[in-house]
MMTF fields as JSON, N, C-alpha, C and O atoms, coordinates in Angstrom:
{
  "mmtfVersion": "1.0.0",
  "mmtfProducer": "UNKNOWN",
  "numBonds": 431,
  "numAtoms": 432,
  "numGroups": 108,
  "numChains": 1,
  "numModels": 1,
  "chainsPerModel": [1],
  "groupsPerChain": [108],
  "chainIdList": ["A"],
  "bondAtomList": [4, 2, 8, 6, 12, 10, 16, 14, 20, 18, 24, 22, 28, 26, 32, 30, 36, 34, 40, 38, 44, 42, 48, 46, 52, 50, 56, 54, 60, 58, 64, 62, 68, 66, 72, 70, 76, 74, 80, 78, 84, 82, 88, 86, 92, 90, 96, 94, 100, 98, 104, 102, 108, 106, 112, 110, 116, 114, 120, 118, 124, 122, 128, 126, 132, 130, 136, 134, 140, 138, 144, 142, 148, 146, 152, 150, 156, 154, 160, 158, 164, 162, 168, 166, 172, 170, 176, 174, 180, 178, 184, 182, 188, 186, 192, 190, 196, 194, 200, 198, 204, 202, 208, 206, 212, 210, 216, 214, 220, 218, 224, 222, 228, 226, 232, 230, 236, 234, 240, 238, 244, 242, 248, 246, 252, 250, 256, 254, 260, 258, 264, 262, 268, 266, 272, 270, 276, 274, 280, 278, 284, 282, 288, 286, 292, 290, 296, 294, 300, 298, 304, 302, 308, 306, 312, 310, 316, 314, 320, 318, 324, 322, 328, 326, 332, 330, 336, 334, 340, 338, 344, 342, 348, 346, 352, 350, 356, 354, 360, 358, 364, 362, 368, 366, 372, 370, 376, 374, 380, 378, 384, 382, 388, 386, 392, 390, 396, 394, 400, 398, 404, 402, 408, 406, 412, 410, 416, 414, 420, 418, 424, 422, 428, 426],
  "bondOrderList": [1, 1, 1, 1, 1, 1, 1, 1, 1, 1, 1, 1, 1, 1, 1, 1, 1, 1, 1, 1, 1, 1, 1, 1, 1, 1, 1, 1, 1, 1, 1, 1, 1, 1, 1, 1, 1, 1, 1, 1, 1, 1, 1, 1, 1, 1, 1, 1, 1, 1, 1, 1, 1, 1, 1, 1, 1, 1, 1, 1, 1, 1, 1, 1, 1, 1, 1, 1, 1, 1, 1, 1, 1, 1, 1, 1, 1, 1, 1, 1, 1, 1, 1, 1, 1, 1, 1, 1, 1, 1, 1, 1, 1, 1, 1, 1, 1, 1, 1, 1, 1, 1, 1, 1, 1, 1, 1],
  "groupList": [{"groupName": "MET", "atomNameList": ["N", "CA", "C", "O"], "elementList": ["N", "C", "C", "O"], "formalChargeList": [0, 0, 0, 0], "bondAtomList": [1, 0, 2, 1, 3, 2], "bondOrderList": [1, 1, 2], "singleLetterCode": "M", "chemCompType": "L-PEPTIDE LINKING"}, {"groupName": "ILE", "atomNameList": ["N", "CA", "C", "O"], "elementList": ["N", "C", "C", "O"], "formalChargeList": [0, 0, 0, 0], "bondAtomList": [1, 0, 2, 1, 3, 2], "bondOrderList": [1, 1, 2], "singleLetterCode": "I", "chemCompType": "L-PEPTIDE LINKING"}, {"groupName": "GLN", "atomNameList": ["N", "CA", "C", "O"], "elementList": ["N", "C", "C", "O"], "formalChargeList": [0, 0, 0, 0], "bondAtomList": [1, 0, 2, 1, 3, 2], "bondOrderList": [1, 1, 2], "singleLetterCode": "Q", "chemCompType": "L-PEPTIDE LINKING"}, {"groupName": "THR", "atomNameList": ["N", "CA", "C", "O"], "elementList": ["N", "C", "C", "O"], "formalChargeList": [0, 0, 0, 0], "bondAtomList": [1, 0, 2, 1, 3, 2], "bondOrderList": [1, 1, 2], "singleLetterCode": "T", "chemCompType": "L-PEPTIDE LINKING"}, {"groupName": "TYR", "atomNameList": ["N", "CA", "C", "O"], "elementList": ["N", "C", "C", "O"], "formalChargeList": [0, 0, 0, 0], "bondAtomList": [1, 0, 2, 1, 3, 2], "bondOrderList": [1, 1, 2], "singleLetterCode": "Y", "chemCompType": "L-PEPTIDE LINKING"}, {"groupName": "SER", "atomNameList": ["N", "CA", "C", "O"], "elementList": ["N", "C", "C", "O"], "formalChargeList": [0, 0, 0, 0], "bondAtomList": [1, 0, 2, 1, 3, 2], "bondOrderList": [1, 1, 2], "singleLetterCode": "S", "chemCompType": "L-PEPTIDE LINKING"}, {"groupName": "ALA", "atomNameList": ["N", "CA", "C", "O"], "elementList": ["N", "C", "C", "O"], "formalChargeList": [0, 0, 0, 0], "bondAtomList": [1, 0, 2, 1, 3, 2], "bondOrderList": [1, 1, 2], "singleLetterCode": "A", "chemCompType": "L-PEPTIDE LINKING"}, {"groupName": "ASP", "atomNameList": ["N", "CA", "C", "O"], "elementList": ["N", "C", "C", "O"], "formalChargeList": [0, 0, 0, 0], "bondAtomList": [1, 0, 2, 1, 3, 2], "bondOrderList": [1, 1, 2], "singleLetterCode": "D", "chemCompType": "L-PEPTIDE LINKING"}, {"groupName": "GLY", "atomNameList": ["N", "CA", "C", "O"], "elementList": ["N", "C", "C", "O"], "formalChargeList": [0, 0, 0, 0], "bondAtomList": [1, 0, 2, 1, 3, 2], "bondOrderList": [1, 1, 2], "singleLetterCode": "G", "chemCompType": "PEPTIDE LINKING"}, {"groupName": "ASN", "atomNameList": ["N", "CA", "C", "O"], "elementList": ["N", "C", "C", "O"], "formalChargeList": [0, 0, 0, 0], "bondAtomList": [1, 0, 2, 1, 3, 2], "bondOrderList": [1, 1, 2], "singleLetterCode": "N", "chemCompType": "L-PEPTIDE LINKING"}, {"groupName": "GLU", "atomNameList": ["N", "CA", "C", "O"], "elementList": ["N", "C", "C", "O"], "formalChargeList": [0, 0, 0, 0], "bondAtomList": [1, 0, 2, 1, 3, 2], "bondOrderList": [1, 1, 2], "singleLetterCode": "E", "chemCompType": "L-PEPTIDE LINKING"}, {"groupName": "LEU", "atomNameList": ["N", "CA", "C", "O"], "elementList": ["N", "C", "C", "O"], "formalChargeList": [0, 0, 0, 0], "bondAtomList": [1, 0, 2, 1, 3, 2], "bondOrderList": [1, 1, 2], "singleLetterCode": "L", "chemCompType": "L-PEPTIDE LINKING"}, {"groupName": "VAL", "atomNameList": ["N", "CA", "C", "O"], "elementList": ["N", "C", "C", "O"], "formalChargeList": [0, 0, 0, 0], "bondAtomList": [1, 0, 2, 1, 3, 2], "bondOrderList": [1, 1, 2], "singleLetterCode": "V", "chemCompType": "L-PEPTIDE LINKING"}, {"groupName": "LYS", "atomNameList": ["N", "CA", "C", "O"], "elementList": ["N", "C", "C", "O"], "formalChargeList": [0, 0, 0, 0], "bondAtomList": [1, 0, 2, 1, 3, 2], "bondOrderList": [1, 1, 2], "singleLetterCode": "K", "chemCompType": "L-PEPTIDE LINKING"}, {"groupName": "ARG", "atomNameList": ["N", "CA", "C", "O"], "elementList": ["N", "C", "C", "O"], "formalChargeList": [0, 0, 0, 0], "bondAtomList": [1, 0, 2, 1, 3, 2], "bondOrderList": [1, 1, 2], "singleLetterCode": "R", "chemCompType": "L-PEPTIDE LINKING"}, {"groupName": "CYS", "atomNameList": ["N", "CA", "C", "O"], "elementList": ["N", "C", "C", "O"], "formalChargeList": [0, 0, 0, 0], "bondAtomList": [1, 0, 2, 1, 3, 2], "bondOrderList": [1, 1, 2], "singleLetterCode": "C", "chemCompType": "L-PEPTIDE LINKING"}, {"groupName": "HIS", "atomNameList": ["N", "CA", "C", "O"], "elementList": ["N", "C", "C", "O"], "formalChargeList": [0, 0, 0, 0], "bondAtomList": [1, 0, 2, 1, 3, 2], "bondOrderList": [1, 1, 2], "singleLetterCode": "H", "chemCompType": "L-PEPTIDE LINKING"}, {"groupName": "TRP", "atomNameList": ["N", "CA", "C", "O"], "elementList": ["N", "C", "C", "O"], "formalChargeList": [0, 0, 0, 0], "bondAtomList": [1, 0, 2, 1, 3, 2], "bondOrderList": [1, 1, 2], "singleLetterCode": "W", "chemCompType": "L-PEPTIDE LINKING"}, {"groupName": "PRO", "atomNameList": ["N", "CA", "C", "O"], "elementList": ["N", "C", "C", "O"], "formalChargeList": [0, 0, 0, 0], "bondAtomList": [1, 0, 2, 1, 3, 2], "bondOrderList": [1, 1, 2], "singleLetterCode": "P", "chemCompType": "L-PEPTIDE LINKING"}],
  "groupTypeList": [0, 1, 2, 1, 3, 4, 1, 5, 6, 7, 8, 9, 10, 2, 11, 12, 13, 3, 14, 6, 8, 12, 5, 12, 2, 7, 6, 6, 1, 2, 9, 6, 12, 10, 8, 1, 7, 6, 7, 15, 8, 8, 8, 15, 5, 15, 6, 3, 15, 16, 12, 4, 12, 6, 7, 10, 17, 11, 7, 13, 12, 8, 18, 18, 8, 10, 11, 10, 6, 5, 0, 11, 10, 12, 12, 10, 8, 6, 9, 7, 16, 5, 14, 11, 5, 15, 2, 1, 3, 11, 3, 7, 10, 11, 7, 8, 11, 1, 12, 3, 3, 18, 7, 2, 2, 5, 8, 15],
  "groupIdList": [1, 2, 3, 4, 5, 6, 7, 8, 9, 10, 11, 12, 13, 14, 15, 16, 17, 18, 19, 20, 21, 22, 23, 24, 25, 26, 27, 28, 29, 30, 31, 32, 33, 34, 35, 36, 37, 38, 39, 40, 41, 42, 43, 44, 45, 46, 47, 48, 49, 50, 51, 52, 53, 54, 55, 56, 57, 58, 59, 60, 61, 62, 63, 64, 65, 66, 67, 68, 69, 70, 71, 72, 73, 74, 75, 76, 77, 78, 79, 80, 81, 82, 83, 84, 85, 86, 87, 88, 89, 90, 91, 92, 93, 94, 95, 96, 97, 98, 99, 100, 101, 102, 103, 104, 105, 106, 107, 108],
  "secStructList": [7, 3, 3, 3, 3, 3, 3, 7, 1, 1, 7, 7, 3, 3, 3, 3, 3, 3, 7, 6, 6, 7, 5, 2, 2, 2, 2, 2, 2, 2, 6, 6, 7, 6, 6, 7, 7, 7, 6, 6, 6, 1, 1, 1, 1, 1, 7, 1, 1, 7, 7, 3, 3, 7, 2, 2, 2, 2, 2, 2, 2, 7, 7, 7, 7, 2, 2, 2, 2, 2, 2, 2, 6, 1, 1, 6, 6, 7, 7, 6, 6, 7, 7, 7, 4, 4, 4, 7, 5, 7, 7, 1, 6, 6, 6, 6, 7, 5, 3, 3, 7, 7, 1, 1, 7, 7, 7, 7],
  "xCoordList": [0.565, -0.006, 0.612, 1.779, 0.437, 1.216, 0.527, -0.537, 1.118, 0.626, 0.89, 1.896, -0.395, -0.277, -0.782, -1.902, -0.336, -0.754, -1.175, -0.387, -2.9, -2.944, -3.169, -3.155, -3.389, -3.005, -3.634, -3.413, -4.724, -5.788, -5.042, -3.834, -5.612, -4.996, -5.095, -4.242, -6.419, -5.949, -5.575, -5.792, -4.537, -3.807, -4.233, -3.727, -5.336, -6.181, -5.099, -4.563, -4.524, -4.475, -5.21, -6.23, -5.248, -5.86, -4.95, -4.363, -5.105, -3.657, -4.677, -5.567, -4.082, -4.918, -3.691, -2.502, -4.582, -3.357, -4.381, -5.612, -3.404, -4.087, -2.996, -2.265, -3.463, -2.75, -1.983, -2.477, -0.505, 0.057, -0.388, -0.863, -0.468, -1.45, -2.532, -3.008, -2.923, -3.792, -3.402, -2.319, -3.597, -3.89, -3.738, -4.324, -2.509, -3.016, -4.742, -5.447, -5.281, -6.909, -7.909, -8.999, -7.584, -8.211, -8.452, -9.588, -7.263, -6.819, -8.004, -8.93, -7.907, -8.098, -9.858, -10.457, -10.558, -11.818, -12.162, -12.811, -11.8, -12.031, -12.284, -12.945, -11.29, -11.903, -11.494, -10.782, -12.426, -13.425, -12.172, -12.284, -11.262, -10.739, -10.974, -11.227, -10.971, -11.571, -10.726, -10.291, -10.702, -10.166, -9.636, -9.053, -10.008, -9.936, -11.231, -12.167, -11.04, -12.689, -12.971, -14.112, -11.949, -12.132, -12.64, -11.707, -13.373, -14.676, -14.109, -14.376, -13.355, -12.726, -13.152, -13.899, -12.637, -12.666, -11.449, -11.408, -9.907, -8.948, -8.005, -7.245, -8.761, -8.841, -8.155, -8.459, -6.969, -6.14, -6.466, -5.819, -7.973, -8.704, -8.781, -8.354, -9.477, -9.489, -8.322, -7.305, -8.463, -6.933, -8.109, -8.56, -8.83, -9.608, -9.337, -9.983, -8.145, -7.436, -5.68, -4.904, -5.794, -4.655, -3.809, -4.521, -2.524, -1.779, -0.654, -0.061, -0.426, 1.344, 1.925, 1.33, 2.796, 3.948, 4.846, 5.24, 5.173, 5.826, 7.764, 8.278, 7.921, 9.896, 10.55, 11.275, 10.076, 11.328, 10.569, 11.085, 9.21, 9.094, 9.197, 9.299, 9.161, 9.561, 10.644, 10.376, 11.474, 12.084, 11.904, 12.104, 11.251, 10.43, 8.525, 8.129, 7.97, 6.978, 7.374, 6.706, 8.248, 9.475, 8.072, 6.923, 8.389, 7.849, 6.809, 7.078, 5.749, 4.9, 5.088, 6.136, 4.061, 3.8, 3.606, 3.502, 3.542, 3.78, 1.586, 1.126, 1.067, -0.462, -0.636, -1.525, -0.174, -0.65, 0.398, 0.105, 1.185, 1.794, 1.351, 1.363, 1.01, 0.212, -1.522, -1.696, -2.266, -3.032, -2.742, -3.565, -1.556, -0.934, -1.136, -1.845, -0.286, -0.571, -1.278, -1.196, -2.691, -3.601, -4.206, -5.372, -3.569, -4.33, -3.807, -2.681, -5.119, -4.208, -3.47, -3.884, -2.387, -1.697, -0.602, 0.014, -0.238, -0.001, 1.589, 1.868, 2.596, 4.228, 4.942, 4.077, 6.083, 6.471, 6.639, 7.817, 5.844, 5.626, 3.765, 3.039, 3.717, 2.204, 1.958, 2.257, 1.393, 0.84, -0.66, -1.332, -0.666, -2.499, -2.196, -1.373, -3.807, -3.113, -3.627, -2.779, -4.371, -4.501, -3.718, -3.979, -2.444, -1.556, 0.393, 1.522, -0.462, 0.843, 0.358, -0.781, 1.048, 0.326, 1.008, 2.194, 0.562, 1.279, 2.617, 3.158, 2.943, 4.266, 4.224, 3.462, 5.781, 6.142, 6.938, 7.056, 7.678, 8.667, 8.008, 8.464, 6.629, 6.088, 5.24, 4.018, 5.644, 5.281, 5.461, 6.345, 3.989, 4.683, 4.566, 5.049, 3.841, 3.733, 3.184, 2.246, 3.31, 2.737, 2.54, 3.296, 0.749, 0.1, -0.194, -0.253, -0.512, -1.363, -2.42, -2.001, -3.155, -4.445, -4.489, -4.1, -4.747, -4.815, -6.497, -7.312, -6.457, -8.183, -8.766, -9.981, -8.132, -9.859, -9.222, -8.019, -10.159, -9.957, -10.212, -11.325, -9.189, -9.746, -9.855, -8.988, -10.64, -11.225, -11.283, -11.309, -11.29, -10.818, -12.059, -11.803],
  "yCoordList": [-0.997, 0.109, 1.39, 1.296, 2.421, 4.0, 4.542, 4.062, 5.662, 6.148, 8.009, 8.64, 8.423, 9.753, 11.291, 11.306, 11.946, 12.811, 14.197, 14.708, 14.55, 15.586, 16.4, 15.871, 17.776, 19.0, 19.847, 20.344, 20.084, 21.07, 22.306, 22.112, 24.042, 24.855, 25.499, 26.278, 25.087, 25.332, 24.629, 24.687, 23.497, 22.544, 21.725, 21.648, 20.768, 19.405, 18.901, 19.684, 17.272, 16.378, 15.471, 15.377, 14.349, 13.426, 12.554, 12.714, 11.226, 10.19, 8.9, 8.309, 8.787, 7.702, 6.283, 5.996, 5.977, 3.926, 3.762, 3.803, 3.553, 3.294, 1.898, 1.096, 2.242, 1.369, 1.728, 2.535, 1.072, 2.09, 1.839, 0.708, 2.875, 2.919, 4.032, 4.686, 4.272, 5.247, 6.545, 6.622, 7.441, 9.019, 9.184, 8.463, 10.66, 11.187, 11.183, 10.533, 12.217, 12.282, 11.838, 12.409, 10.347, 9.621, 8.994, 8.686, 8.713, 7.899, 9.61, 9.426, 10.641, 11.821, 11.88, 12.363, 11.111, 11.477, 10.34, 10.617, 8.242, 7.87, 7.295, 6.4, 8.46, 9.111, 9.762, 9.791, 10.754, 11.576, 13.068, 13.629, 13.498, 14.605, 15.744, 15.769, 16.499, 17.64, 19.12, 19.967, 19.018, 20.455, 20.144, 20.866, 18.881, 18.341, 18.054, 17.267, 18.645, 18.977, 18.185, 17.756, 17.895, 17.162, 17.564, 17.26, 17.991, 18.633, 17.674, 16.537, 17.679, 16.615, 15.232, 14.49, 14.949, 13.632, 12.943, 11.758, 14.096, 13.528, 13.053, 12.135, 14.614, 14.22, 15.558, 16.215, 16.245, 17.399, 18.765, 19.551, 18.479, 19.842, 20.498, 21.571, 20.429, 21.924, 21.592, 20.959, 21.849, 22.57, 22.656, 23.8, 21.689, 21.796, 20.867, 20.493, 20.363, 19.028, 19.193, 18.515, 21.113, 21.585, 20.985, 20.537, 20.941, 20.304, 21.063, 21.344, 21.407, 21.618, 20.604, 19.622, 20.465, 19.129, 19.664, 20.83, 18.71, 19.026, 19.026, 18.551, 19.647, 20.496, 19.118, 18.722, 18.211, 16.857, 15.721, 14.604, 15.981, 15.116, 15.736, 15.108, 17.044, 17.692, 16.444, 16.005, 16.132, 15.737, 14.645, 14.417, 13.256, 12.294, 11.769, 10.808, 13.041, 13.051, 13.906, 13.733, 14.525, 15.361, 16.231, 16.022, 17.12, 18.389, 17.928, 17.07, 18.473, 18.496, 17.858, 18.025, 17.341, 17.296, 18.593, 19.579, 18.726, 19.822, 19.938, 20.951, 19.233, 19.906, 19.814, 20.527, 19.326, 19.832, 21.598, 22.299, 21.709, 22.652, 23.908, 25.083, 23.426, 24.473, 25.006, 26.144, 24.144, 24.255, 24.897, 25.611, 24.514, 25.7, 26.6, 27.018, 27.433, 29.022, 29.859, 31.023, 28.632, 30.277, 29.333, 28.997, 28.801, 28.63, 29.735, 30.217, 30.014, 31.019, 30.398, 29.67, 30.983, 30.862, 29.931, 29.567, 29.474, 28.414, 28.405, 28.67, 28.037, 28.242, 26.863, 26.004, 26.376, 25.479, 24.74, 24.386, 24.18, 23.311, 22.568, 21.625, 23.616, 23.311, 22.443, 22.543, 21.141, 20.064, 19.328, 18.88, 19.514, 18.489, 17.129, 16.296, 17.244, 15.359, 14.789, 13.945, 14.787, 13.514, 13.14, 12.327, 13.862, 13.393, 12.895, 12.658, 13.009, 11.789, 10.496, 10.43, 9.577, 8.331, 8.014, 8.329, 7.262, 6.359, 5.797, 5.667, 5.586, 4.347, 4.091, 4.587, 2.679, 2.675, 3.766, 4.302, 4.123, 6.02, 6.468, 6.243, 7.291, 7.984, 7.022, 7.167, 6.409, 6.107, 7.373, 7.608, 7.74, 8.93, 9.777, 10.81, 9.958, 11.288, 12.678, 12.291, 13.617, 14.978, 16.381, 16.914, 16.369, 17.842, 18.413, 18.051, 19.696, 20.121, 20.712, 20.808, 20.97, 21.674, 23.475, 24.087, 23.941, 25.746, 25.653, 24.755, 27.248, 27.621, 27.324, 27.177, 27.13, 27.265, 26.545, 26.637, 25.842, 25.787, 26.44, 26.464, 26.962, 27.895, 26.798, 25.944, 26.614, 25.975, 26.651, 27.855, 25.709, 26.549, 26.576, 27.251],
  "zCoordList": [0.172, 0.078, -0.252, 0.129, -0.717, -0.588, 0.433, 0.824, 0.982, 1.602, 1.78, 2.102, 1.436, 1.24, 2.006, 2.516, 2.034, 3.421, 2.116, 1.32, 2.325, 1.914, 3.187, 4.299, 2.976, 3.672, 3.059, 1.955, 4.041, 3.889, 3.564, 3.432, 3.331, 3.234, 4.498, 4.923, 5.265, 7.001, 8.102, 9.312, 6.852, 7.871, 8.562, 9.682, 8.201, 8.568, 7.788, 7.005, 7.898, 7.702, 7.156, 7.839, 5.795, 5.967, 5.108, 4.038, 6.306, 5.487, 5.11, 5.722, 3.805, 2.929, 2.21, 2.072, 2.045, 1.705, 0.645, 0.63, -0.279, -1.702, -2.127, -1.547, -3.573, -4.138, -5.336, -6.124, -5.62, -7.101, -8.025, -8.127, -9.304, -10.503, -10.119, -11.048, -8.901, -8.655, -8.897, -8.319, -9.323, -9.44, -8.274, -7.467, -7.703, -6.238, -6.256, -5.485, -7.505, -7.303, -7.428, -7.404, -7.637, -7.545, -6.444, -6.083, -5.724, -3.814, -3.484, -2.694, -3.92, -2.97, -2.77, -1.81, -4.216, -4.329, -3.618, -2.609, -3.916, -3.363, -1.411, -0.884, -0.844, 0.331, 1.045, 2.049, -0.05, 0.393, 0.708, 1.798, -0.112, 0.746, 0.259, -0.945, 0.702, 0.509, 0.208, 0.989, -1.346, -1.527, -2.954, -3.763, -3.006, -4.554, -5.668, -5.534, -6.395, -6.82, -7.867, -8.033, -8.708, -9.828, -10.948, -11.69, -11.58, -12.228, -13.155, -12.767, -14.349, -15.83, -15.322, -15.96, -14.158, -14.149, -14.422, -14.751, -14.212, -14.545, -16.222, -16.528, -17.183, -18.478, -18.61, -19.606, -17.465, -17.862, -18.917, -19.609, -18.538, -18.92, -18.426, -18.853, -16.906, -16.302, -15.124, -15.405, -14.446, -12.983, -12.13, -12.09, -11.343, -10.028, -9.261, -8.282, -9.773, -8.664, -7.88, -7.207, -8.774, -8.373, -7.052, -6.153, -6.873, -5.425, -5.663, -6.705, -4.242, -3.803, -3.897, -3.451, -4.277, -4.115, -2.797, -2.796, -1.607, -0.243, -1.499, -2.512, -0.711, -1.351, -1.413, -2.325, 0.057, -0.469, -1.271, -1.301, -2.008, -3.12, -4.459, -5.512, -4.328, -6.06, -6.835, -7.953, -6.3, -7.478, -7.957, -9.15, -6.623, -7.216, -8.241, -8.901, -7.791, -8.329, -10.098, -11.117, -10.007, -11.244, -11.946, -11.556, -12.922, -13.415, -14.468, -15.309, -14.387, -14.914, -17.119, -17.744, -17.618, -18.786, -19.431, -18.702, -20.718, -21.936, -21.487, -20.959, -21.703, -21.318, -19.649, -19.181, -19.095, -17.975, -17.29, -16.321, -17.955, -17.77, -18.517, -18.15, -19.504, -20.014, -18.943, -18.507, -18.812, -18.135, -16.442, -15.869, -15.897, -15.107, -14.884, -13.969, -16.045, -16.339, -16.508, -16.9, -15.898, -16.041, -14.872, -15.081, -13.575, -12.103, -11.156, -11.03, -10.456, -9.761, -8.275, -7.373, -8.504, -7.36, -7.597, -6.595, -8.735, -8.83, -9.426, -10.596, -8.349, -8.482, -8.613, -8.782, -8.6, -8.786, -7.914, -7.867, -6.944, -6.45, -7.18, -6.863, -8.182, -8.593, -9.011, -10.201, -8.742, -10.361, -10.03, -9.102, -11.284, -11.261, -10.983, -11.362, -9.635, -8.612, -9.911, -10.199, -10.67, -11.988, -12.887, -13.774, -12.667, -13.554, -12.844, -13.273, -11.413, -11.218, -10.693, -10.233, -10.722, -10.81, -9.919, -10.019, -8.676, -7.672, -7.854, -8.952, -7.132, -7.608, -6.166, -5.335, -5.895, -4.385, -4.017, -2.915, -5.517, -5.395, -4.29, -3.169, -4.518, -4.017, -2.613, -2.593, -1.879, -0.845, 1.185, 2.01, 0.971, 2.07, 1.363, 1.826, -0.269, -0.603, 0.204, 0.9, 0.331, 1.194, -0.488, -1.299, -0.103, -1.006, -0.202, 0.973, -0.759, -0.138, -1.01, -2.164, -0.924, -1.71, -1.87, -0.876, -2.548, -1.997, -1.463, -1.25, -1.389, -0.758, -1.376, -1.247, -2.255, -3.104, -4.61, -4.852, -5.552, -6.848, -8.113, -8.638, -8.589, -10.431, -11.034, -10.846, -11.663, -12.382, -14.339, -14.594, -15.271, -16.33, -17.842, -18.839]
}
């Protein structure tokens, strides 16, 4: 099992256990994590699953792809830690991942 910690903008933490191959977004939806709207259902066609990846996980998660990067360009509050959770597929290497949700999701 892979563990992910979701931290809300107000500091509440929710630990989720899931299996490899699931996206960070799907794990959040399956476990009723607040702060991830996922309006497009994982199609990388909105930005309502925006998260901030913790410093220590940036290298392991890697940079966004071209399509994701273009979506992040229109996200209010996006920064170098921003990723769309639908585009992060969980692997054993990401066991323990920590992400924070923004104050609000800004859809496209």
